[in-house]
C-alpha positions as CSV (number, residue, x, y, z in Angstrom):
1,L,-16.4,109.0,104.9
2,L,-19.8,110.6,105.4
3,L,-22.8,108.3,105.9
4,P,-26.3,109.7,106.0
5,G,-27.2,111.0,109.5
6,A,-23.7,110.4,111.0
7,E,-20.7,112.5,111.8
8,P,-17.9,112.2,109.3
9,F,-15.5,109.3,109.9
10,T,-11.9,110.6,109.6
11,D,-9.8,107.6,110.7
12,G,-9.4,104.3,108.8
13,W,-10.2,102.3,111.9
14,Q,-13.6,104.0,112.2
15,I,-14.4,103.2,108.6
16,K,-13.3,99.6,109.0
17,E,-15.3,99.2,112.2
18,E,-18.4,100.5,110.6
19,L,-18.2,99.0,107.1
20,D,-15.9,95.9,107.4
21,H,-18.9,93.7,106.6
22,Q,-19.6,95.6,103.4
23,V,-16.2,96.4,101.8
24,D,-13.2,94.2,100.8
25,A,-10.5,96.6,102.1
26,V,-10.0,99.8,103.9
27,V,-6.8,101.8,103.2
28,D,-5.8,103.8,106.2
29,A,-3.8,106.8,105.0
30,G,-4.1,108.8,108.3
31,D,-6.6,111.4,109.3
32,A,-8.7,112.4,106.3
33,G,-10.2,115.6,107.7
34,T,-13.8,116.7,107.1
35,E,-13.5,118.6,103.8
36,P,-15.7,116.9,101.2
37,T,-13.8,115.2,98.4
38,T,-14.3,115.3,94.6
39,V,-16.3,112.3,93.5
40,V,-15.8,110.8,90.0
41,D,-18.3,108.2,88.6
42,W,-16.7,105.7,86.2
43,T,-19.8,103.4,85.9
44,E,-20.4,104.3,82.3
45,G,-16.8,103.8,81.2
46,A,-15.9,107.4,81.0
47,P,-15.4,109.7,84.0
48,E,-18.2,112.0,85.2
49,V,-17.5,114.4,88.0
50,V,-20.6,114.2,90.3
51,R,-19.2,116.4,93.1
52,V,-16.4,118.9,93.2
53,G,-14.6,119.2,96.5
54,A,-11.0,118.6,97.6
55,G,-8.9,117.5,94.6
56,D,-8.6,119.0,91.2
57,P,-11.3,117.5,88.8
58,S,-9.9,119.1,85.7
59,R,-8.1,115.9,84.5
60,F,-11.6,114.3,84.2
61,A,-13.1,117.0,82.1
């Protein structure tokens, strides 16, 4: 997780500590690393790739 002006959070406990008051759940899957992820926006009902990073976005094209 990367918040503006902050170092990346790579552990679930860091994310929970920072955002517990704003999110319903945090899934801790171990260290996430710092490579940006692919972001897919579903707000319009169909997927739109808004950032390409780790992960193959071809299934959303």
